[in-house]
MMTF fields as JSON, N, C-alpha, C and O atoms, coordinates in Angstrom:
{
  "mmtfVersion": "1.0.0",
  "mmtfProducer": "UNKNOWN",
  "numBonds": 435,
  "numAtoms": 436,
  "numGroups": 109,
  "numChains": 1,
  "numModels": 1,
  "chainsPerModel": [1],
  "groupsPerChain": [109],
  "chainIdList": ["A"],
  "bondAtomList": [4, 2, 8, 6, 12, 10, 16, 14, 20, 18, 24, 22, 28, 26, 32, 30, 36, 34, 40, 38, 44, 42, 48, 46, 52, 50, 56, 54, 60, 58, 64, 62, 68, 66, 72, 70, 76, 74, 80, 78, 84, 82, 88, 86, 92, 90, 96, 94, 100, 98, 104, 102, 108, 106, 112, 110, 116, 114, 120, 118, 124, 122, 128, 126, 132, 130, 136, 134, 140, 138, 144, 142, 148, 146, 152, 150, 156, 154, 160, 158, 164, 162, 168, 166, 172, 170, 176, 174, 180, 178, 184, 182, 188, 186, 192, 190, 196, 194, 200, 198, 204, 202, 208, 206, 212, 210, 216, 214, 220, 218, 224, 222, 228, 226, 232, 230, 236, 234, 240, 238, 244, 242, 248, 246, 252, 250, 256, 254, 260, 258, 264, 262, 268, 266, 272, 270, 276, 274, 280, 278, 284, 282, 288, 286, 292, 290, 296, 294, 300, 298, 304, 302, 308, 306, 312, 310, 316, 314, 320, 318, 324, 322, 328, 326, 332, 330, 336, 334, 340, 338, 344, 342, 348, 346, 352, 350, 356, 354, 360, 358, 364, 362, 368, 366, 372, 370, 376, 374, 380, 378, 384, 382, 388, 386, 392, 390, 396, 394, 400, 398, 404, 402, 408, 406, 412, 410, 416, 414, 420, 418, 424, 422, 428, 426, 432, 430],
  "bondOrderList": [1, 1, 1, 1, 1, 1, 1, 1, 1, 1, 1, 1, 1, 1, 1, 1, 1, 1, 1, 1, 1, 1, 1, 1, 1, 1, 1, 1, 1, 1, 1, 1, 1, 1, 1, 1, 1, 1, 1, 1, 1, 1, 1, 1, 1, 1, 1, 1, 1, 1, 1, 1, 1, 1, 1, 1, 1, 1, 1, 1, 1, 1, 1, 1, 1, 1, 1, 1, 1, 1, 1, 1, 1, 1, 1, 1, 1, 1, 1, 1, 1, 1, 1, 1, 1, 1, 1, 1, 1, 1, 1, 1, 1, 1, 1, 1, 1, 1, 1, 1, 1, 1, 1, 1, 1, 1, 1, 1],
  "groupList": [{"groupName": "MET", "atomNameList": ["N", "CA", "C", "O"], "elementList": ["N", "C", "C", "O"], "formalChargeList": [0, 0, 0, 0], "bondAtomList": [1, 0, 2, 1, 3, 2], "bondOrderList": [1, 1, 2], "singleLetterCode": "M", "chemCompType": "L-PEPTIDE LINKING"}, {"groupName": "LEU", "atomNameList": ["N", "CA", "C", "O"], "elementList": ["N", "C", "C", "O"], "formalChargeList": [0, 0, 0, 0], "bondAtomList": [1, 0, 2, 1, 3, 2], "bondOrderList": [1, 1, 2], "singleLetterCode": "L", "chemCompType": "L-PEPTIDE LINKING"}, {"groupName": "TYR", "atomNameList": ["N", "CA", "C", "O"], "elementList": ["N", "C", "C", "O"], "formalChargeList": [0, 0, 0, 0], "bondAtomList": [1, 0, 2, 1, 3, 2], "bondOrderList": [1, 1, 2], "singleLetterCode": "Y", "chemCompType": "L-PEPTIDE LINKING"}, {"groupName": "ASP", "atomNameList": ["N", "CA", "C", "O"], "elementList": ["N", "C", "C", "O"], "formalChargeList": [0, 0, 0, 0], "bondAtomList": [1, 0, 2, 1, 3, 2], "bondOrderList": [1, 1, 2], "singleLetterCode": "D", "chemCompType": "L-PEPTIDE LINKING"}, {"groupName": "ARG", "atomNameList": ["N", "CA", "C", "O"], "elementList": ["N", "C", "C", "O"], "formalChargeList": [0, 0, 0, 0], "bondAtomList": [1, 0, 2, 1, 3, 2], "bondOrderList": [1, 1, 2], "singleLetterCode": "R", "chemCompType": "L-PEPTIDE LINKING"}, {"groupName": "THR", "atomNameList": ["N", "CA", "C", "O"], "elementList": ["N", "C", "C", "O"], "formalChargeList": [0, 0, 0, 0], "bondAtomList": [1, 0, 2, 1, 3, 2], "bondOrderList": [1, 1, 2], "singleLetterCode": "T", "chemCompType": "L-PEPTIDE LINKING"}, {"groupName": "CYS", "atomNameList": ["N", "CA", "C", "O"], "elementList": ["N", "C", "C", "O"], "formalChargeList": [0, 0, 0, 0], "bondAtomList": [1, 0, 2, 1, 3, 2], "bondOrderList": [1, 1, 2], "singleLetterCode": "C", "chemCompType": "L-PEPTIDE LINKING"}, {"groupName": "PRO", "atomNameList": ["N", "CA", "C", "O"], "elementList": ["N", "C", "C", "O"], "formalChargeList": [0, 0, 0, 0], "bondAtomList": [1, 0, 2, 1, 3, 2], "bondOrderList": [1, 1, 2], "singleLetterCode": "P", "chemCompType": "L-PEPTIDE LINKING"}, {"groupName": "GLY", "atomNameList": ["N", "CA", "C", "O"], "elementList": ["N", "C", "C", "O"], "formalChargeList": [0, 0, 0, 0], "bondAtomList": [1, 0, 2, 1, 3, 2], "bondOrderList": [1, 1, 2], "singleLetterCode": "G", "chemCompType": "PEPTIDE LINKING"}, {"groupName": "ILE", "atomNameList": ["N", "CA", "C", "O"], "elementList": ["N", "C", "C", "O"], "formalChargeList": [0, 0, 0, 0], "bondAtomList": [1, 0, 2, 1, 3, 2], "bondOrderList": [1, 1, 2], "singleLetterCode": "I", "chemCompType": "L-PEPTIDE LINKING"}, {"groupName": "LYS", "atomNameList": ["N", "CA", "C", "O"], "elementList": ["N", "C", "C", "O"], "formalChargeList": [0, 0, 0, 0], "bondAtomList": [1, 0, 2, 1, 3, 2], "bondOrderList": [1, 1, 2], "singleLetterCode": "K", "chemCompType": "L-PEPTIDE LINKING"}, {"groupName": "GLN", "atomNameList": ["N", "CA", "C", "O"], "elementList": ["N", "C", "C", "O"], "formalChargeList": [0, 0, 0, 0], "bondAtomList": [1, 0, 2, 1, 3, 2], "bondOrderList": [1, 1, 2], "singleLetterCode": "Q", "chemCompType": "L-PEPTIDE LINKING"}, {"groupName": "SER", "atomNameList": ["N", "CA", "C", "O"], "elementList": ["N", "C", "C", "O"], "formalChargeList": [0, 0, 0, 0], "bondAtomList": [1, 0, 2, 1, 3, 2], "bondOrderList": [1, 1, 2], "singleLetterCode": "S", "chemCompType": "L-PEPTIDE LINKING"}, {"groupName": "GLU", "atomNameList": ["N", "CA", "C", "O"], "elementList": ["N", "C", "C", "O"], "formalChargeList": [0, 0, 0, 0], "bondAtomList": [1, 0, 2, 1, 3, 2], "bondOrderList": [1, 1, 2], "singleLetterCode": "E", "chemCompType": "L-PEPTIDE LINKING"}, {"groupName": "PHE", "atomNameList": ["N", "CA", "C", "O"], "elementList": ["N", "C", "C", "O"], "formalChargeList": [0, 0, 0, 0], "bondAtomList": [1, 0, 2, 1, 3, 2], "bondOrderList": [1, 1, 2], "singleLetterCode": "F", "chemCompType": "L-PEPTIDE LINKING"}, {"groupName": "ALA", "atomNameList": ["N", "CA", "C", "O"], "elementList": ["N", "C", "C", "O"], "formalChargeList": [0, 0, 0, 0], "bondAtomList": [1, 0, 2, 1, 3, 2], "bondOrderList": [1, 1, 2], "singleLetterCode": "A", "chemCompType": "L-PEPTIDE LINKING"}, {"groupName": "HIS", "atomNameList": ["N", "CA", "C", "O"], "elementList": ["N", "C", "C", "O"], "formalChargeList": [0, 0, 0, 0], "bondAtomList": [1, 0, 2, 1, 3, 2], "bondOrderList": [1, 1, 2], "singleLetterCode": "H", "chemCompType": "L-PEPTIDE LINKING"}, {"groupName": "VAL", "atomNameList": ["N", "CA", "C", "O"], "elementList": ["N", "C", "C", "O"], "formalChargeList": [0, 0, 0, 0], "bondAtomList": [1, 0, 2, 1, 3, 2], "bondOrderList": [1, 1, 2], "singleLetterCode": "V", "chemCompType": "L-PEPTIDE LINKING"}, {"groupName": "ASN", "atomNameList": ["N", "CA", "C", "O"], "elementList": ["N", "C", "C", "O"], "formalChargeList": [0, 0, 0, 0], "bondAtomList": [1, 0, 2, 1, 3, 2], "bondOrderList": [1, 1, 2], "singleLetterCode": "N", "chemCompType": "L-PEPTIDE LINKING"}, {"groupName": "TRP", "atomNameList": ["N", "CA", "C", "O"], "elementList": ["N", "C", "C", "O"], "formalChargeList": [0, 0, 0, 0], "bondAtomList": [1, 0, 2, 1, 3, 2], "bondOrderList": [1, 1, 2], "singleLetterCode": "W", "chemCompType": "L-PEPTIDE LINKING"}],
  "groupTypeList": [0, 1, 2, 3, 1, 4, 5, 2, 4, 6, 4, 7, 8, 5, 9, 8, 10, 11, 1, 3, 1, 2, 12, 13, 1, 8, 14, 3, 15, 11, 4, 4, 16, 1, 8, 3, 7, 1, 14, 2, 8, 5, 17, 13, 5, 8, 3, 17, 18, 15, 2, 17, 16, 1, 19, 11, 2, 4, 3, 15, 15, 3, 4, 11, 5, 4, 4, 15, 15, 1, 2, 18, 3, 7, 3, 19, 1, 13, 2, 4, 5, 4, 8, 15, 13, 1, 8, 2, 11, 5, 13, 11, 4, 18, 5, 1, 1, 4, 7, 5, 5, 14, 19, 18, 7, 7, 16, 11, 16],
  "groupIdList": [1, 2, 3, 4, 5, 6, 7, 8, 9, 10, 11, 12, 13, 14, 15, 16, 17, 18, 19, 20, 21, 22, 23, 24, 25, 26, 27, 28, 29, 30, 31, 32, 33, 34, 35, 36, 37, 38, 39, 40, 41, 42, 43, 44, 45, 46, 47, 48, 49, 50, 51, 52, 53, 54, 55, 56, 57, 58, 59, 60, 61, 62, 63, 64, 65, 66, 67, 68, 69, 70, 71, 72, 73, 74, 75, 76, 77, 78, 79, 80, 81, 82, 83, 84, 85, 86, 87, 88, 89, 90, 91, 92, 93, 94, 95, 96, 97, 98, 99, 100, 101, 102, 103, 104, 105, 106, 107, 108, 109],
  "secStructList": [7, 7, 3, 3, 3, 3, 3, 3, 3, 3, 7, 6, 6, 6, 2, 2, 2, 2, 2, 2, 2, 2, 2, 2, 2, 6, 2, 2, 2, 2, 2, 2, 2, 2, 7, 1, 7, 1, 3, 3, 7, 7, 7, 1, 1, 1, 7, 6, 6, 3, 3, 7, 3, 3, 7, 7, 7, 1, 1, 6, 6, 2, 2, 2, 2, 2, 2, 2, 2, 2, 6, 6, 7, 6, 6, 2, 2, 2, 2, 2, 2, 2, 2, 2, 6, 6, 7, 7, 3, 3, 3, 3, 3, 3, 3, 3, 3, 7, 7, 7, 6, 6, 7, 7, 7, 7, 7, 7, 7],
  "xCoordList": [93.231, 94.37, 95.602, 95.849, 96.366, 98.126, 98.226, 97.669, 99.285, 99.789, 101.815, 102.623, 101.614, 103.305, 104.007, 103.965, 104.602, 105.587, 107.061, 107.578, 107.486, 108.205, 109.468, 109.319, 110.586, 111.517, 112.865, 113.449, 112.89, 114.541, 115.067, 114.553, 116.406, 117.333, 118.409, 118.672, 118.927, 119.575, 121.027, 121.326, 121.795, 122.519, 122.428, 121.517, 123.661, 123.196, 122.75, 123.037, 122.328, 121.809, 121.377, 121.288, 120.882, 120.154, 118.892, 118.263, 118.095, 116.292, 115.445, 114.435, 116.033, 115.369, 115.219, 114.194, 116.31, 116.48, 115.629, 114.948, 115.54, 115.108, 113.659, 113.113, 113.032, 111.328, 111.58, 111.439, 112.008, 111.632, 111.809, 111.264, 112.507, 112.659, 111.463, 110.596, 111.255, 109.986, 108.436, 107.552, 108.329, 107.493, 107.14, 106.008, 108.03, 108.337, 107.905, 107.103, 108.691, 108.631, 108.011, 107.972, 107.543, 106.945, 105.569, 104.866, 105.636, 104.372, 102.927, 102.147, 102.61, 101.776, 101.309, 100.285, 102.632, 102.688, 102.723, 102.397, 102.948, 102.426, 101.456, 100.653, 101.065, 99.632, 98.44, 97.733, 98.509, 97.863, 97.588, 96.398, 98.382, 98.179, 98.141, 97.811, 98.718, 99.129, 97.536, 96.833, 97.287, 96.264, 96.675, 97.87, 95.76, 96.752, 97.391, 96.808, 98.88, 99.165, 98.505, 97.787, 98.976, 97.877, 99.007, 98.666, 100.063, 101.355, 102.338, 102.696, 102.759, 103.749, 104.729, 104.309, 105.969, 106.877, 108.295, 108.856, 108.836, 110.468, 110.239, 109.233, 111.736, 111.293, 111.657, 112.48, 111.218, 111.606, 112.925, 114.152, 112.25, 113.63, 114.278, 113.669, 115.58, 116.209, 116.978, 118.164, 116.423, 117.256, 116.791, 115.804, 117.044, 116.537, 116.955, 116.72, 117.832, 118.086, 116.998, 117.321, 115.961, 114.794, 113.598, 113.252, 112.664, 111.297, 110.511, 110.795, 109.424, 108.93, 107.444, 107.258, 106.369, 105.531, 104.603, 105.134, 103.396, 102.664, 101.213, 100.296, 101.513, 100.011, 99.362, 100.078, 98.343, 96.841, 96.955, 98.06, 96.507, 95.915, 95.095, 95.312, 94.342, 93.362, 94.137, 94.354, 94.986, 96.516, 97.509, 97.794, 97.928, 98.987, 98.774, 99.646, 97.604, 97.637, 97.551, 98.17, 96.974, 96.135, 97.452, 97.693, 98.482, 99.854, 100.582, 101.589, 100.474, 101.417, 101.013, 101.778, 99.449, 98.76, 98.939, 99.125, 98.869, 99.039, 100.921, 101.543, 101.091, 102.922, 103.587, 104.407, 102.947, 103.227, 103.118, 104.036, 101.555, 100.913, 101.865, 102.23, 102.23, 103.253, 104.583, 104.944, 105.35, 106.28, 106.001, 106.933, 105.4, 104.963, 104.605, 104.209, 104.818, 104.671, 106.048, 107.186, 105.976, 106.655, 107.502, 108.34, 106.765, 106.704, 107.276, 108.453, 106.745, 107.432, 109.046, 109.885, 109.36, 110.641, 111.687, 112.87, 110.943, 111.961, 112.586, 113.514, 111.342, 111.671, 112.449, 113.419, 112.246, 113.955, 115.214, 116.252, 114.979, 116.059, 116.98, 118.193, 115.655, 117.044, 117.479, 118.384, 116.395, 117.096, 117.885, 119.043, 117.897, 119.794, 120.862, 121.619, 120.746, 121.424, 121.754, 122.775, 121.037, 121.64, 122.073, 122.591, 121.721, 122.301, 121.384, 121.549, 120.717, 120.182, 120.17, 121.174, 119.14, 119.058, 120.349, 121.14, 120.315, 121.16, 120.694, 121.287, 119.696, 119.033, 117.737, 117.23, 116.913, 115.333, 114.835, 115.202, 114.206, 113.502, 112.053, 111.527, 111.274, 110.334, 109.465, 109.712, 108.643, 107.882, 106.349, 105.622, 105.81, 104.363, 104.004, 104.36, 102.804, 102.16, 100.768, 100.054, 100.518, 99.019, 98.283, 98.82, 96.825, 96.198, 95.691, 95.362, 95.907, 95.373, 94.006, 93.256, 93.56, 91.807, 91.327, 90.261, 91.574, 90.959, 91.265, 91.008, 91.791, 92.309, 91.331, 91.304, 90.514, 89.53, 90.393, 90.474, 91.119, 91.262, 90.124, 88.905, 91.211, 89.749, 89.661, 90.31, 88.56, 87.736, 88.835, 89.131, 89.507, 90.344, 88.93, 87.719, 90.526, 89.429, 89.994, 89.441],
  "yCoordList": [133.731, 132.188, 132.739, 133.897, 132.018, 132.157, 130.211, 129.472, 129.981, 128.811, 129.428, 130.343, 128.03, 127.868, 126.725, 125.517, 127.326, 126.348, 126.271, 127.248, 124.571, 124.571, 123.565, 122.4, 123.867, 123.054, 123.143, 124.013, 121.546, 121.315, 120.034, 119.141, 120.452, 119.745, 118.76, 119.128, 117.864, 116.739, 116.315, 115.879, 116.51, 115.771, 114.233, 113.406, 114.251, 112.576, 111.226, 110.523, 111.172, 109.195, 109.511, 108.483, 110.665, 110.758, 111.206, 111.096, 111.824, 111.798, 111.15, 111.463, 109.997, 108.725, 108.554, 107.951, 109.085, 109.069, 110.104, 109.681, 111.215, 112.285, 112.375, 113.126, 111.699, 111.453, 110.587, 111.101, 109.093, 108.475, 109.139, 108.771, 109.969, 111.213, 111.842, 111.721, 112.48, 112.824, 112.628, 113.437, 111.23, 110.37, 110.201, 110.559, 109.648, 109.698, 110.5, 110.299, 111.654, 112.232, 113.858, 114.677, 114.245, 115.425, 115.719, 116.676, 114.638, 114.509, 114.939, 115.542, 114.423, 114.543, 115.808, 116.481, 115.928, 117.478, 118.537, 119.598, 118.558, 119.662, 119.509, 120.389, 118.284, 118.082, 119.009, 119.944, 118.413, 119.49, 120.483, 120.644, 121.622, 122.776, 123.611, 124.796, 122.447, 123.616, 122.392, 122.816, 121.059, 120.813, 119.522, 119.235, 118.798, 118.363, 119.277, 120.052, 118.826, 119.592, 119.178, 118.189, 120.437, 119.755, 119.239, 118.793, 119.038, 117.461, 117.547, 118.492, 116.559, 116.224, 115.333, 114.256, 115.744, 114.985, 114.914, 115.344, 114.305, 113.744, 114.203, 113.952, 115.24, 115.66, 114.242, 113.61, 113.608, 112.389, 113.771, 113.678, 114.63, 115.227, 116.183, 116.98, 116.517, 116.969, 117.465, 117.157, 118.165, 117.91, 116.705, 116.943, 115.152, 114.617, 114.095, 113.022, 115.496, 115.231, 116.049, 116.0, 116.627, 117.245, 116.684, 115.841, 117.855, 117.631, 118.319, 119.238, 118.399, 119.871, 119.171, 117.959, 120.127, 120.189, 121.898, 122.995, 121.611, 123.043, 122.794, 121.973, 123.776, 124.211, 125.243, 126.218, 125.533, 126.394, 127.225, 126.917, 128.025, 128.795, 130.293, 130.836, 130.562, 132.232, 132.735, 132.881, 133.282, 134.56, 134.96, 134.145, 135.697, 135.273, 135.679, 135.54, 136.148, 135.848, 134.517, 134.203, 133.726, 132.614, 132.0, 131.466, 132.078, 131.276, 131.624, 130.938, 132.22, 133.211, 132.821, 132.742, 132.475, 132.109, 130.453, 130.032, 129.45, 128.819, 128.236, 127.508, 128.603, 128.614, 128.384, 127.521, 129.553, 129.765, 129.141, 129.143, 128.248, 127.348, 126.056, 125.606, 125.512, 124.734, 124.781, 123.682, 125.923, 126.112, 126.181, 126.291, 126.152, 125.851, 124.649, 124.503, 123.678, 122.22, 121.212, 121.54, 120.465, 119.95, 118.483, 117.75, 118.5, 117.348, 118.041, 117.78, 118.699, 119.118, 120.024, 120.188, 120.705, 120.832, 119.87, 120.052, 118.371, 117.453, 116.475, 115.729, 117.129, 116.535, 118.143, 118.131, 118.922, 120.165, 119.685, 119.411, 119.609, 118.966, 117.763, 117.556, 116.964, 116.08, 115.722, 115.018, 116.55, 116.529, 117.626, 117.244, 119.016, 119.589, 118.574, 118.394, 118.008, 116.857, 115.799, 115.119, 115.688, 114.114, 115.084, 114.573, 116.292, 117.495, 116.835, 117.513, 116.021, 115.745, 116.954, 117.481, 117.688, 118.817, 119.776, 120.159, 120.021, 121.089, 122.676, 123.573, 122.706, 123.898, 123.723, 122.602, 125.067, 125.43, 126.374, 127.511, 126.252, 127.623, 127.251, 126.154, 128.866, 128.995, 129.998, 131.204, 129.511, 130.528, 130.613, 129.685, 131.942, 132.253, 132.727, 133.797, 131.525, 132.026, 132.711, 132.445, 133.479, 133.782, 133.023, 132.637, 132.892, 132.386, 134.265, 135.352, 133.681, 134.747, 134.945, 133.974, 136.222, 135.713, 135.029, 134.57, 134.597, 133.89, 132.131, 131.257, 131.919, 130.596, 129.888, 130.524, 128.774, 128.158, 126.915, 126.17, 126.687, 125.329, 123.911, 123.744, 123.164, 121.756, 121.225, 121.504, 120.333, 119.729, 118.552, 117.68, 118.559, 117.737, 116.153, 115.983, 115.194, 113.825, 112.87, 111.786],
  "zCoordList": [-85.35, -85.02, -84.873, -85.21, -84.411, -84.732, -84.404, -83.593, -85.573, -85.655, -85.183, -85.341, -84.537, -83.742, -84.571, -84.342, -85.494, -86.362, -85.058, -84.517, -84.821, -84.453, -84.819, -84.448, -85.447, -85.941, -84.696, -84.051, -84.874, -84.0, -84.866, -85.54, -84.466, -84.756, -84.04, -82.895, -84.365, -83.59, -84.053, -85.165, -83.07, -83.59, -84.56, -84.593, -85.246, -86.079, -85.595, -84.626, -86.132, -85.117, -84.143, -83.471, -83.37, -81.666, -81.782, -80.73, -82.975, -83.151, -82.564, -81.934, -82.869, -82.386, -81.107, -80.785, -79.8, -78.966, -78.303, -77.369, -78.558, -78.835, -78.798, -77.99, -79.571, -79.649, -78.773, -77.664, -78.683, -77.14, -75.679, -74.638, -75.821, -74.427, -74.633, -73.768, -75.598, -75.519, -75.596, -75.316, -76.087, -76.021, -74.606, -74.281, -73.585, -72.119, -71.133, -70.222, -71.507, -70.477, -70.85, -69.932, -72.239, -72.587, -73.558, -73.883, -73.736, -74.688, -74.279, -75.016, -72.616, -72.261, -71.635, -71.749, -70.788, -70.397, -71.203, -70.671, -72.054, -73.344, -73.442, -73.13, -73.937, -74.178, -73.155, -73.532, -71.827, -70.985, -70.846, -70.573, -70.929, -71.236, -72.379, -72.437, -73.761, -75.2, -75.912, -76.828, -75.31, -76.591, -77.642, -77.713, -78.398, -79.252, -80.601, -81.36, -80.553, -82.075, -83.254, -83.407, -84.437, -85.612, -86.091, -87.187, -85.958, -86.402, -85.617, -84.915, -85.747, -85.095, -86.001, -86.424, -86.29, -87.608, -87.327, -86.32, -88.356, -88.622, -89.969, -90.634, -90.516, -91.915, -92.593, -91.931, -93.775, -94.295, -95.519, -95.54, -96.161, -96.943, -96.643, -95.929, -96.971, -96.485, -95.369, -95.252, -94.591, -92.957, -92.543, -91.846, -92.623, -92.01, -90.581, -90.025, -90.07, -88.928, -87.615, -86.429, -88.003, -87.443, -87.813, -88.64, -86.399, -86.562, -86.487, -85.719, -86.978, -86.477, -85.887, -85.996, -85.224, -85.052, -84.62, -84.447, -84.566, -85.329, -84.474, -84.482, -83.882, -82.185, -82.421, -82.194, -82.771, -82.909, -81.753, -81.307, -81.065, -80.456, -81.181, -82.264, -80.348, -80.642, -80.731, -81.934, -80.047, -80.569, -79.69, -78.813, -79.702, -78.841, -77.272, -76.415, -77.067, -75.399, -75.025, -74.008, -75.568, -75.599, -75.332, -74.249, -76.49, -76.209, -75.359, -75.188, -74.93, -73.675, -72.472, -71.511, -72.425, -71.153, -70.933, -69.791, -72.179, -71.95, -71.869, -71.095, -72.448, -72.269, -71.011, -70.697, -70.198, -69.19, -68.121, -67.3, -67.855, -67.735, -67.706, -66.62, -68.82, -69.508, -68.539, -68.118, -68.139, -67.621, -66.106, -65.309, -65.922, -64.733, -64.086, -62.93, -65.1, -65.088, -64.189, -64.523, -63.493, -63.028, -63.585, -63.062, -64.983, -65.538, -66.893, -67.141, -67.594, -68.482, -68.061, -68.947, -66.162, -66.624, -66.465, -66.75, -65.779, -65.592, -67.331, -67.643, -68.033, -69.756, -69.936, -70.694, -69.571, -70.271, -69.65, -70.251, -68.271, -67.63, -68.056, -68.109, -68.375, -68.717, -70.418, -70.867, -71.119, -72.678, -72.298, -72.464, -71.793, -71.408, -71.608, -72.562, -70.569, -70.016, -70.914, -70.809, -71.643, -72.753, -74.451, -75.444, -74.311, -75.637, -76.876, -77.89, -77.035, -79.171, -79.312, -79.793, -78.972, -79.933, -80.108, -79.247, -81.386, -81.806, -81.617, -81.017, -82.183, -82.517, -82.538, -82.488, -82.63, -82.526, -83.167, -82.87, -83.85, -84.617, -84.402, -84.589, -83.786, -83.525, -84.629, -84.663, -85.338, -86.55, -86.406, -86.762, -85.784, -85.91, -86.88, -87.374, -87.485, -88.632, -88.373, -87.407, -89.199, -89.6, -90.822, -91.86, -90.422, -92.026, -92.642, -92.167, -93.797, -94.758, -95.03, -95.126, -95.177, -94.672, -95.624, -95.213, -96.999, -97.947, -97.659, -98.488, -96.462, -96.243, -95.235, -94.181, -95.215, -94.486, -94.469, -95.445, -93.179, -92.655, -93.431, -93.415, -94.008, -94.122, -92.558, -91.55, -92.823, -91.745, -91.286, -92.103, -89.774, -89.559, -89.351, -89.205, -89.513, -89.574, -88.638, -88.454]
}
């Protein structure tokens, strides 16, 4: 299993606008190709101008295939173009994670 933790930082005062844009134009397109995220949320303490999301893949090849399909989706490209024009996001950090041998994910409710 491969987990993709993404952290995005926004200009102060714009995170709500960024999340509205994503909810309107990006979320459905992304879910069509990547499935449902394991987590999608805002940062409560620390860098409150940031939000994170966590995706799960079988392996690096699965991630590459699904993300390639995403970047061929006109709805996703529209979201990306609009986001670049508005410029709410200032930084992106992407961390790929592999579980340890002794960790078993809890059942999701």
